[in-house]
Steps between C-alpha positions, in 0.01 A plus 500: 500500500746385231217339305298823518795700363538258209129525419516879521803513269328276244184714518693824444688343207176386336344845547809668355506270196129552439530876525810557298530225237488632147548869569787734568446718804538837328283437195146627441378147435635390838332792675169406342535134588582582864246778554391506863791277609821576686780576253865592502529876470879529514816323609733734686878499462702366793601853600134547599485193725251634758227730363235662717291819469373644173349831388341602170588838349283711273662356187425137584850419626540287811766609747594201715700479822785249496637467856692180413459359851591156361863596432645343813332163451584489129865575579502227764357250251753603233226612260649849462860622527427846634200672654265691273440856622148614590347710221173628360420333167277622219271284288381712208167460321670266252623285792866587464674506837788728597652646816318827570687621810825380657516579868802709587725480804327807644160326472596219736398514864782680684518232773446177305645612165210303346175575323197271458250650253154350542164638388499809279235754401504810281384811683288788368825698474626254234773356724530137606468410867667179616496309830851412619485185716801482731391226741727236348800705613370698797154475658534803724271743312743544210257450210415808295275653238691636202415730210668450166492845342419496129586770249400486133393139548834386644589416862754746640562440869342390827367680805414334830149622587406284803719320754426272794316198358587148610370357169387755240311292246184577294412836342187656351384857432164668551519853366795669670520243780736204491411195711790277606465166675717430804528124510634492856398787728682347794713189531334202663662375821687173470319192628623157601453201275138377491377821664225685318622800305349836595304701245703700253413870478529671161344806340472761228638855507385796290716790378402810307688605189566844652669370814722269296628807313653622827761329714469124545211399727626325815263230626472435870531136615156347544322578827141374517417764762649784295528392134678707239261748336564341158369158607151446349441129568639220716448126470552192715599176329608151602877543495542168317731656239600825667374730221169684529370792290636485146317594179278809494262635236219755459165420335284727283314636804822598672510219757834359612563124498786332684623143454629308802756270350533239774127442555365541147238761585405843363392798709301800377552850638238764420662842461350846521558785253823591678615136469467448875369161617135463596484123554714192438344153480571152369385486137603159362610167641485163325670164549594509131741786574810394695657845504451847355805692377480756217150618404358729230151636427391482137267775378372299202329224699500661848696211650812469711769254391718329757840330491495200737868487594488192720248303295639548145166641391326807361147596604236757414282675756166664417346788690281263699807336651487183288831331414555309175822313425623577148800269510685286752785255456747302708873545543644583155795687351265738319543346155218562253362779717406286800505695825821498702432690825294790359551822697351777285224557247463790258237580237601615150204514264336157518815338636532393862878483529635299793849542647652173624746578780630141536649573843444201731579554866427162654155572642288182514199687357691591182454278193816623326808315632800622299635775278521382143513626145319633312424827679161591364192716473167333422186643339126432490286675238193635678287575195469138388 
């Protein structure tokens, strides 16, 4: 095993030298030389130590969720002196990064006094909807769906629009309907050592824009015999990681796709004109894909792009269900744009921008083993 790690380290070093010698990362000549390769898009400041979801606004700015889940471990290791607050960051079209919204005391969950912003998506009303993952502090249906109200282009305040998730996670819109993945519909029972884990149940909910303008929607705890009316799809997965449905996206024909993070598979849900489910079926599965976290459909080439969280990889998926690996690397610190636990993908023009979460949690299926600087975003240029 030690010998394999040494060989892998040497291989990554050689690849990095080959790719980056003789060019500066932000120059046009470097971009040309590295066309079609993984590149460093941006190094994040330490105050943004754990990035996650990302949404593109109409002006080409990226609004990115920064839950900073790594605070506790970084404090323990003496790498920071004080925790960095969770925020929403903005990367403008010139790639300047600033804090876009600072969560206020009133935004925190009233019981945990915490907030964990995950995936984000702009609604047809111009406001930003954000999944608030509370499971790290309380797993008893405390996660929420939030709306950041925007006025004259600036975030003003937050409303809670849905309550009762265990793990609110991925978001995508189709018309006036917002689909939200529930990564754990019900907690798995504990099993003894060496006993087989039961299947994990996860799903996707759908909410209309009109109902989210009223009082906060209260979800009922999952009951397979009497499911909540908002639940449009459920999935069974292996339970090997404990996280099921994650990334969601809509294709050009209006079909919904859901990524199952722990098993590395993609499901397709055909929707009717009222955005109600007609049929859900397995769409893509390939041994090349260890996991499937954030996903995004790209109109230009009619493909879905997938962040492989466990496998340190990024894949493309065509409409025939074929998987192609665009890049994969071993355990790295993310230098030179190499992947470091990619959790989210977003398309801006011809750029496939990849968010590296760098949040190891000790699972044996995870390539990433430790939190380390730099905190990064990677990019692959799709047009070359």
